N, CA, C and O of each residue as an XYZ file, in Angstrom:
620
protein
N     -40.131    -25.720    -37.617
C     -40.069    -24.502    -36.475
C     -40.205    -23.485    -36.893
O     -39.949    -22.911    -37.951
N     -40.785    -23.185    -35.682
C     -41.421    -21.187    -35.824
C     -40.608    -20.351    -36.512
O     -39.436    -20.728    -36.515
N     -40.817    -19.389    -37.070
C     -39.948    -18.582    -37.486
C     -38.888    -17.926    -36.152
O     -37.697    -17.622    -36.081
N     -39.954    -17.917    -35.284
C     -39.024    -16.852    -33.929
C     -37.842    -17.249    -33.668
O     -36.804    -16.620    -33.465
N     -38.220    -19.022    -33.698
C     -37.133    -19.939    -33.277
C     -36.113    -20.284    -34.163
O     -35.177    -20.973    -33.758
N     -36.169    -19.900    -35.312
C     -35.294    -19.917    -36.325
C     -34.553    -18.969    -36.015
O     -33.411    -19.350    -35.759
N     -34.767    -17.528    -35.898
C     -34.732    -16.341    -36.096
C     -33.310    -16.230    -34.526
O     -32.236    -15.634    -34.618
N     -33.732    -16.866    -33.484
C     -33.006    -16.597    -32.003
C     -32.219    -18.006    -32.338
O     -31.135    -18.035    -31.755
N     -32.459    -19.072    -33.053
C     -31.332    -19.963    -33.374
C     -30.088    -19.551    -34.133
O     -28.942    -19.906    -33.857
N     -30.515    -18.635    -35.274
C     -29.277    -17.705    -36.378
C     -28.434    -17.001    -35.048
O     -27.208    -17.115    -35.037
N     -28.934    -16.473    -34.241
C     -28.368    -15.269    -33.575
C     -27.586    -16.023    -32.681
O     -26.432    -15.718    -32.382
N     -28.415    -17.365    -32.087
C     -27.412    -18.055    -30.716
C     -25.896    -18.465    -31.849
O     -24.733    -18.485    -31.446
N     -26.163    -18.637    -32.699
C     -24.931    -19.678    -33.675
C     -24.033    -18.041    -33.776
O     -22.812    -18.186    -33.715
N     -24.376    -16.997    -33.877
C     -22.886    -15.476    -34.588
C     -22.693    -15.305    -33.683
O     -21.516    -15.038    -33.440
N     -23.701    -15.327    -32.498
C     -23.340    -14.586    -30.808
C     -22.372    -15.558    -30.374
O     -21.147    -15.428    -30.383
N     -23.454    -17.128    -29.768
C     -22.386    -17.772    -28.733
C     -22.025    -19.133    -28.981
O     -21.358    -19.812    -28.201
N     -22.495    -19.535    -30.126
C     -21.991    -21.160    -29.773
C     -21.891    -21.767    -31.529
O     -21.704    -22.982    -31.581
N     -21.974    -21.199    -32.632
C     -21.965    -21.727    -33.833
C     -20.919    -21.934    -34.613
O     -20.264    -20.892    -34.588
N     -20.478    -22.607    -35.197
C     -19.938    -22.762    -36.663
C     -20.049    -22.315    -37.805
O     -19.230    -21.598    -38.381
N     -21.155    -22.737    -38.248
C     -21.460    -23.690    -39.589
C     -21.347    -22.368    -40.412
O     -20.425    -22.611    -41.190
N     -21.866    -20.869    -40.706
C     -21.558    -19.624    -41.121
C     -19.871    -19.217    -41.279
O     -19.200    -19.142    -42.307
N     -19.601    -19.061    -40.307
C     -18.183    -18.205    -40.215
C     -17.303    -19.244    -39.308
O     -16.239    -18.788    -38.888
N     -17.607    -20.493    -38.986
C     -16.470    -21.386    -38.539
C     -15.887    -20.521    -37.016
O     -14.725    -20.591    -36.616
N     -16.733    -19.919    -36.496
C     -16.273    -18.805    -35.153
C     -17.975    -18.561    -34.833
O     -19.080    -19.014    -35.133
N     -17.309    -17.489    -33.988
C     -18.396    -16.696    -33.187
C     -17.905    -15.963    -32.241
O     -16.808    -16.294    -31.791
N     -18.518    -14.901    -31.752
C     -18.312    -13.939    -31.119
C     -17.761    -14.452    -29.408
O     -16.794    -13.905    -28.879
N     -18.236    -15.111    -29.000
C     -18.073    -15.713    -27.993
C     -16.215    -16.402    -28.078
O     -15.162    -15.949    -27.628
N     -16.408    -17.140    -28.546
C     -15.176    -17.770    -29.061
C     -13.819    -16.801    -29.048
O     -12.795    -16.727    -28.369
N     -14.500    -15.976    -30.387
C     -13.215    -15.203    -30.290
C     -12.958    -13.930    -29.600
O     -11.905    -13.306    -29.727
N     -14.068    -13.514    -28.773
C     -13.606    -12.286    -27.755
C     -12.990    -12.973    -26.356
O     -12.503    -12.325    -25.430
N     -13.116    -14.367    -26.410
C     -13.018    -15.105    -24.918
C     -11.288    -15.594    -25.079
O     -10.581    -15.862    -24.107
N     -10.857    -15.630    -26.421
C      -9.786    -15.854    -26.737
C      -8.801    -14.527    -26.988
O      -7.662    -14.584    -27.450
N      -9.553    -13.246    -26.547
C      -8.516    -12.073    -26.760
C      -8.334    -11.273    -25.818
O      -9.195    -10.789    -25.084
N      -6.819    -11.047    -25.798
C      -6.532    -10.260    -24.632
C      -7.428     -8.722    -24.108
O      -8.300     -8.053    -24.662
N      -7.042     -8.654    -23.394
C      -7.675     -6.810    -23.719
C      -6.697     -6.119    -24.040
O      -7.268     -5.190    -24.613
N      -5.148     -5.796    -24.106
C      -3.958     -5.510    -25.174
C      -4.069     -5.669    -26.303
O      -3.657     -4.771    -27.037
N      -4.787     -7.110    -27.008
C      -5.045     -7.300    -28.738
C      -6.290     -6.124    -28.835
O      -6.331     -5.170    -29.613
N      -7.360     -6.534    -27.715
C      -8.664     -5.951    -27.642
C      -8.423     -4.828    -28.123
O      -8.741     -4.700    -29.305
N      -7.847     -3.731    -27.489
C      -7.796     -2.328    -27.596
C      -6.346     -1.999    -28.548
O      -6.055     -0.817    -28.728
N      -5.395     -3.174    -29.185
C      -4.308     -2.562    -30.256
C      -5.224     -1.814    -31.671
O      -6.205     -2.287    -32.245
N      -4.794     -1.041    -31.837
C      -4.619     -0.045    -33.092
C      -4.488     -0.278    -34.083
O      -3.281     -0.409    -34.287
N      -5.225     -0.482    -35.222
C      -4.729     -1.188    -36.653
C      -4.714      0.162    -37.503
O      -5.781      0.560    -37.970
N      -4.207      0.470    -37.595
C      -4.522      2.180    -38.518
C      -5.587      2.630    -38.193
O      -6.105      2.671    -37.078
N      -5.984      3.017    -39.257
C      -7.444      3.566    -38.922
C      -8.882      2.821    -38.480
O      -9.978      3.313    -38.214
N      -8.346      1.200    -38.519
C      -9.806      0.732    -38.145
C      -9.779      0.281    -37.006
O      -8.743      0.076    -36.375
N     -11.159      0.027    -36.521
C     -11.446      0.215    -35.216
C     -10.994     -1.118    -34.375
O     -10.819     -2.203    -34.929
N     -10.825     -0.901    -32.968
C     -10.318     -1.936    -32.102
C     -11.285     -2.812    -31.882
O     -12.443     -2.462    -31.655
N     -10.875     -4.103    -31.931
C     -11.300     -5.222    -30.720
C     -12.645     -4.845    -30.164
O     -13.750     -5.362    -30.326
N     -12.323     -3.988    -29.588
C     -12.928     -3.965    -28.422
C     -14.070     -2.477    -28.688
O     -15.062     -2.158    -28.033
N     -13.643     -2.015    -29.515
C     -14.610     -0.919    -30.338
C     -15.619     -1.405    -30.940
O     -16.782     -1.004    -30.875
N     -15.081     -2.524    -31.709
C     -16.085     -3.433    -32.341
C     -17.488     -4.353    -31.483
O     -18.697     -4.446    -31.694
N     -16.838     -4.737    -30.781
C     -17.610     -5.324    -29.167
C     -18.312     -4.642    -28.894
O     -19.472     -5.054    -28.875
N     -18.094     -3.411    -28.574
C     -19.005     -2.396    -27.653
C     -20.464     -1.567    -29.060
O     -21.601     -1.097    -28.998
N     -19.539     -1.813    -29.995
C     -20.630     -1.029    -31.044
C     -21.998     -2.197    -31.135
O     -23.193     -1.917    -31.034
N     -21.436     -3.444    -31.337
C     -22.419     -4.474    -31.670
C     -23.452     -4.815    -30.385
O     -24.657     -5.060    -30.424
N     -22.586     -4.744    -29.289
C     -23.427     -4.781    -27.943
C     -24.606     -3.290    -27.733
O     -25.706     -3.419    -27.196
N     -24.145     -2.116    -28.208
C     -25.179     -1.212    -28.497
C     -26.406     -1.590    -28.951
O     -27.489     -1.319    -28.434
N     -26.122     -2.461    -30.300
C     -27.451     -2.644    -30.885
C     -28.234     -3.935    -30.622
O     -29.369     -4.226    -30.999
N     -27.069     -4.879    -29.638
C     -27.842     -5.522    -28.651
C     -28.886     -4.807    -27.576
O     -29.941     -5.072    -27.000
N     -28.526     -4.407    -27.613
C     -29.078     -3.779    -25.938
C     -29.887     -3.143    -26.401
O     -31.000     -3.436    -25.964
N     -29.878     -2.021    -27.431
C     -31.039     -1.409    -27.832
C     -32.266     -1.855    -28.503
O     -33.380     -1.336    -28.442
N     -31.897     -2.880    -29.142
C     -33.097     -3.938    -29.975
C     -33.898     -4.648    -28.611
O     -35.114     -4.814    -28.704
N     -33.094     -5.111    -27.189
C     -33.089     -5.778    -26.199
C     -34.522     -5.193    -25.548
O     -35.628     -5.673    -25.299
N     -34.143     -4.428    -25.470
C     -34.748     -2.710    -24.555
C     -36.601     -2.631    -25.359
O     -37.740     -2.459    -24.924
N     -35.904     -2.898    -26.825
C     -37.551     -2.674    -27.193
C     -38.194     -3.575    -27.040
O     -39.350     -3.459    -26.634
N     -37.487     -5.070    -27.397
C     -38.409     -6.376    -27.196
C     -38.665     -6.746    -24.994
O     -39.543     -7.390    -24.419
N     -37.583     -6.061    -24.487
C     -37.879     -6.056    -23.166
C     -39.445     -4.869    -22.701
O     -39.817     -4.591    -21.561
N     -40.076     -4.383    -24.059
C     -40.676     -3.266    -23.481
C     -40.612     -2.252    -23.216
O     -41.497     -1.553    -22.724
N     -39.771     -2.031    -23.434
C     -39.296     -0.601    -23.756
C     -38.982      0.375    -24.619
O     -39.669      0.076    -25.596
N     -38.241      1.594    -24.964
C     -38.063      2.081    -25.758
C     -36.979      1.991    -26.862
O     -36.100      1.204    -26.508
N     -36.728      2.575    -28.175
C     -35.921      2.679    -28.648
C     -34.973      3.900    -28.398
O     -35.254      4.916    -29.033
N     -33.905      3.945    -27.575
C     -33.130      4.957    -27.141
C     -31.585      5.056    -27.893
O     -30.687      5.823    -27.544
N     -31.535      4.183    -28.887
C     -29.905      4.331    -29.252
C     -30.216      5.211    -30.426
O     -31.272      5.756    -30.748
N     -28.991      5.213    -31.003
C     -28.364      6.517    -31.813
C     -27.358      5.846    -32.423
O     -26.579      5.184    -31.737
N     -27.182      5.945    -34.327
C     -25.953      5.831    -34.786
C     -25.086      6.519    -34.024
O     -24.497      5.670    -33.356
N     -24.687      7.571    -33.759
C     -23.766      8.466    -33.374
C     -23.009      8.353    -32.255
O     -21.969      8.960    -32.000
N     -23.773      7.270    -31.376
C     -23.187      7.073    -30.021
C     -22.590      5.805    -30.536
O     -21.427      5.771    -30.132
N     -22.937      4.486    -31.422
C     -22.236      3.603    -31.226
C     -20.861      2.987    -31.169
O     -20.642      1.783    -31.038
N     -20.029      3.865    -31.272
C     -19.006      3.839    -30.578
C     -18.125      4.901    -29.352
O     -16.989      5.374    -29.313
N     -19.463      4.960    -28.335
C     -19.238      6.066    -27.226
C     -18.617      5.185    -26.333
O     -19.336      4.974    -25.356
N     -17.239      4.422    -26.299
C     -16.888      3.141    -25.332
C     -16.172      4.029    -24.875
O     -15.505      4.901    -25.432
N     -16.412      3.653    -23.315
C     -14.954      4.027    -21.808
C     -14.121      3.201    -22.695
O     -14.314      2.243    -23.443
N     -12.875      4.110    -22.243
C     -11.871      3.530    -22.305
C     -11.160      2.046    -21.558
O     -10.763      2.087    -20.393
N     -11.088      1.055    -22.207
C     -10.588     -0.077    -22.041
C      -8.979     -0.327    -21.434
O      -8.037     -0.666    -22.151
N      -8.911     -0.136    -20.280
C      -7.124     -0.013    -19.593
C      -6.698     -1.334    -19.031
O      -5.483     -1.450    -18.868
N      -7.684     -2.669    -18.599
C      -7.742     -3.536    -18.158
C      -8.154     -5.040    -18.291
O      -9.167     -5.074    -18.989
N      -7.895     -5.909    -18.023
C      -8.181     -7.351    -18.230
C      -9.693     -7.202    -17.552
O     -10.611     -7.848    -18.057
N      -9.974     -6.240    -16.263
C     -11.309     -6.649    -15.888
C     -11.966     -5.685    -16.448
O     -13.179     -5.822    -16.291
N     -11.568     -4.457    -17.234
C     -12.427     -3.717    -17.947
C     -13.108     -4.430    -19.109
O     -14.320     -4.531    -19.296
N     -11.819     -5.048    -20.077
C     -12.241     -5.862    -20.780
C     -13.763     -7.171    -20.740
O     -14.793     -7.433    -21.361
N     -12.848     -7.705    -19.388
C     -14.063     -9.195    -19.588
C     -15.522     -8.516    -19.088
O     -16.519     -9.158    -19.420
N     -15.758     -7.190    -18.265
C     -16.870     -6.304    -18.018
C     -17.850     -6.548    -19.224
O     -19.033     -6.881    -19.293
N     -16.377     -6.094    -20.618
C     -17.606     -5.556    -21.376
C     -17.903     -6.894    -22.263
O     -18.981     -7.008    -22.846
N     -17.022     -7.774    -22.327
C     -17.739     -9.467    -22.731
C     -18.873     -9.863    -22.036
O     -19.807    -10.475    -22.554
N     -18.799     -9.476    -20.706
C     -19.908    -10.271    -19.957
C     -21.074     -9.874    -20.120
O     -22.064    -10.602    -20.197
N     -21.036     -8.025    -20.222
C     -22.144     -7.394    -20.844
C     -22.720     -7.434    -22.008
O     -23.888     -7.141    -22.260
N     -21.665     -7.905    -22.938
C     -22.143     -8.555    -24.357
C     -22.855     -9.684    -24.188
O     -24.075     -9.650    -24.350
N     -22.305    -10.675    -23.890
C     -22.719    -12.590    -23.748
C     -24.121    -12.205    -22.699
O     -25.148    -12.811    -23.004
N     -24.199    -11.394    -21.688
C     -25.411    -11.611    -21.093
C     -26.805    -11.039    -21.993
O     -27.754    -11.734    -22.358
N     -26.594     -9.458    -22.239
C     -27.294     -9.138    -23.593
C     -27.895    -10.172    -24.900
O     -28.976    -10.377    -25.452
N     -26.726    -10.578    -24.986
C     -26.585    -11.128    -26.226
C     -27.537    -12.830    -25.934
O     -28.315    -13.216    -26.807
N     -27.341    -13.573    -24.787
C     -28.466    -14.655    -23.736
C     -30.071    -14.459    -24.149
O     -30.992    -15.152    -24.582
N     -29.792    -12.876    -23.681
C     -31.120    -12.069    -23.334
C     -31.876    -11.729    -24.643
O     -33.105    -11.793    -24.673
N     -31.149    -11.369    -25.724
C     -31.903    -11.311    -26.624
C     -32.300    -12.466    -27.376
O     -33.443    -12.474    -27.832
N     -31.447    -13.563    -27.605
C     -31.480    -14.557    -27.770
C     -33.117    -15.492    -27.568
O     -33.796    -16.237    -28.275
N     -33.192    -14.982    -26.331
C     -34.386    -15.726    -25.381
C     -35.941    -15.021    -25.446
O     -37.073    -15.484    -25.311
N     -35.306    -13.425    -25.770
C     -37.030    -12.856    -26.002
C     -37.036    -12.927    -27.416
O     -37.887    -12.219    -27.954
N     -36.383    -13.529    -28.081
C     -36.918    -13.822    -29.440
C     -37.753    -14.882    -29.795
O     -38.820    -14.951    -30.406
N     -36.689    -16.046    -29.036
C     -37.420    -17.167    -29.219
C     -38.782    -17.444    -28.235
O     -39.638    -18.320    -28.358
N     -38.682    -16.549    -27.385
C     -40.964    -16.318    -27.096
C     -41.224    -15.811    -27.708
O     -41.942    -16.573    -28.355
N     -41.262    -14.477    -28.406
C     -41.747    -13.536    -29.160
C     -43.009    -14.281    -30.090
O     -42.781    -15.154    -30.927
N     -44.262    -13.796    -29.790
C     -45.287    -14.256    -30.225
C     -45.336    -14.519    -32.451
O     -45.464    -13.484    -33.105
N     -45.267    -15.357    -32.926
C     -45.063    -15.312    -34.167
C     -45.362    -14.401    -35.128
O     -44.659    -14.247    -36.126
N     -46.535    -13.670    -34.862
C     -47.025    -12.850    -35.920
C     -46.311    -11.309    -35.410
O     -45.778    -10.440    -36.099
N     -46.479    -11.357    -34.328
C     -45.045    -10.284    -33.288
C     -43.851     -9.648    -35.013
O     -43.625     -8.510    -35.424
N     -43.472    -10.785    -35.451
C     -42.698    -10.457    -36.726
C     -43.095     -9.457    -37.968
O     -42.284     -9.062    -38.806
N     -44.298     -9.165    -37.938
C     -44.717     -8.627    -38.793
C     -45.087     -7.306    -38.862
O     -45.170     -6.666    -39.910
N     -45.377     -6.765    -37.427
C     -45.631     -5.859    -36.660
C     -44.473     -5.212    -36.780
O     -43.314     -5.616    -36.682
N     -45.193     -3.518    -37.142
C     -44.044     -2.476    -36.846
C     -43.069     -2.086    -35.660
O     -43.495     -1.630    -34.599
N     -41.519     -2.333    -35.963
C     -40.818     -2.127    -34.921
C     -40.133     -0.776    -34.953
O     -39.192     -0.300    -35.588
N     -40.971     -0.341    -34.021
C     -40.922      1.096    -32.791
C     -41.696      2.286    -33.889
O     -42.723      2.829    -33.481
N     -41.190      2.624    -35.180
C     -41.535      3.423    -36.168
C     -41.269      2.549    -37.551
O     -40.459      1.660    -37.814
N     -42.330      3.209    -38.331
C     -42.772      2.351    -39.940
C     -41.412      2.692    -40.669
O     -40.950      1.940    -41.527
N     -40.602      4.233    -40.163
C     -38.993      3.455    -40.836
C     -37.806      2.942    -40.775
O     -36.674      3.115    -41.227
N     -38.709      1.888    -39.708
C     -37.719      0.800    -38.950
C     -37.835     -0.358    -40.118
O     -36.882     -1.024    -40.523
N     -39.128     -0.456    -40.552
C     -40.096     -1.997    -40.710
C     -40.252     -2.577    -39.760
O     -40.227     -2.161    -38.602
N     -40.513     -4.078    -40.320
C     -41.075     -4.779    -39.294
C     -40.047     -5.427    -38.144
O     -38.849     -5.195    -38.310
N     -40.381     -6.091    -37.181
C     -39.725     -6.999    -36.081
C     -38.474     -7.941    -37.062
O     -37.248     -7.837    -37.041
N     -39.162     -8.647    -37.692
C     -38.679     -9.353    -38.643
C     -37.267     -9.258    -39.595
O     -36.304     -9.994    -39.809
N     -37.853     -7.519    -40.166
C     -37.036     -7.136    -40.780
C     -35.281     -6.595    -39.914
O     -34.130     -6.640    -40.348
N     -35.845     -6.131    -38.595
C     -34.472     -5.561    -37.668
C     -33.553     -6.652    -37.468
O     -32.346     -6.657    -37.709
N     -34.409     -7.761    -36.904
C     -34.067     -9.062    -36.500
C     -32.773     -9.550    -37.465
O     -31.571     -9.741    -37.277
N     -33.738     -9.647    -38.649
C     -32.430    -10.142    -39.966
C     -31.488     -9.312    -40.015
O     -30.364     -9.788    -40.169
N     -31.636     -7.708    -39.895
C     -30.618     -7.084    -39.648
C     -29.556     -7.005    -38.987
O     -28.452     -6.619    -39.372
N     -29.971     -7.482    -37.676
C     -29.080     -7.522    -36.198
C     -28.224     -8.908    -36.673
O     -27.154     -9.226    -36.153
N     -28.722     -9.484    -37.485
C     -28.126    -10.991    -37.512
C     -27.332    -10.734    -38.907
O     -26.337    -11.449    -39.026
N     -27.534    -10.036    -39.751
C     -26.433     -9.379    -40.635
C     -25.564     -8.590    -40.271
O     -24.530     -8.698    -40.931
N     -25.550     -8.021    -39.685
C     -25.101     -6.638    -38.676
C     -23.665     -7.789    -37.704
O     -22.434     -7.809    -37.722
N     -24.305     -8.253    -37.278
C     -23.681     -9.011    -36.270
C     -22.218    -10.273    -37.476
O     -21.081    -10.682    -37.239
N     -23.087    -10.400    -38.560
C     -21.844    -11.456    -38.971
C     -20.608    -10.337    -39.766
O     -19.389    -10.495    -39.839
N     -21.491     -9.166    -40.310
C     -20.645     -8.160    -40.814
C     -19.139     -8.312    -39.890
O     -18.026     -8.710    -40.234
N     -19.636     -7.837    -38.659
C     -18.865     -7.139    -37.788
C     -17.795     -8.213    -37.068
O     -16.756     -7.866    -36.507
N     -18.218     -9.440    -37.191
C     -17.721    -11.000    -36.428
C     -16.307    -11.333    -37.449
O     -15.192    -11.627    -37.017
N     -16.657    -11.213    -38.755
C     -15.540    -11.400    -40.162
C     -14.788    -10.050    -39.252
O     -13.700    -10.332    -38.751
N     -15.110     -9.172    -39.110
C     -13.568     -7.592    -38.900
C     -12.587     -8.536    -37.164
O     -11.380     -8.671    -36.960
N     -13.516     -8.872    -36.491
C     -12.920     -9.302    -35.516
C     -12.221    -10.780    -35.385
O     -11.737    -11.303    -34.381
N     -12.289    -11.115    -36.277
C     -11.758    -12.392    -37.086
C     -10.687    -11.914    -37.601
O      -9.595    -12.253    -37.146
N     -10.774    -11.193    -38.459
C      -9.821    -10.847    -39.381
C      -8.655    -10.322    -38.742
O      -7.535    -10.827    -38.823
N      -9.043     -8.992    -37.918
C      -8.009     -8.136    -36.630
C      -7.367     -9.267    -35.717
O      -6.167     -9.122    -35.486
N      -7.935    -10.258    -35.223
C      -7.740    -11.419    -34.087
C      -5.990    -12.255    -34.652
O      -4.972    -12.675    -34.102
N      -6.705    -12.067    -36.472
C      -5.488    -13.429    -37.207
C      -4.205    -11.801    -37.407
O      -3.001    -12.013    -37.264
N      -4.594    -10.682    -37.653
C      -3.442     -9.775    -38.208
C      -2.589     -9.433    -37.195
O      -1.365     -9.503    -37.305
N      -3.293     -8.987    -36.001
C      -2.716     -8.578    -34.772
C      -1.746     -9.231    -33.875
O      -2.224    -10.153    -33.216
N      -0.770     -9.028    -33.733
C       0.452    -10.022    -32.920
C       0.760     -9.464    -31.531
O       1.059     -8.287    -31.327
N       0.706     -9.994    -31.005
C       1.467     -9.690    -29.251
C       2.516     -9.980    -29.227
O       3.167     -9.857    -28.189
């Protein structure tokens, strides 16, 4: 199996339909979460909605590069989420996340193998391979937080 297909499969697992590593995935966690639970503060921790926005922010930024655009995201803006005030707002964020995730996976699966060794936008970011691996690790990190928050918050 090509490395690009392997990377796409790993993202598919954490984002949309896998259970091997974490016994869950983003889609499963987000679709079972009400907007009230997603926005409920738990001390100083980020909310489920904030974490969802944050991960989607990076997915959308990397996707833009893979689709031929530039890297326009900044760490300082990665939690600049508009307030979620209804189930409709929450569903919009979830749907945006899922569409971006599907498109990112599709782009990585179609990527030529040799692209993985190329510089991702700027040498300081390393290669495409490094950035995709980092995206997978980042996704699992925050999936764990979302899973714990879902267990900890009761409504």
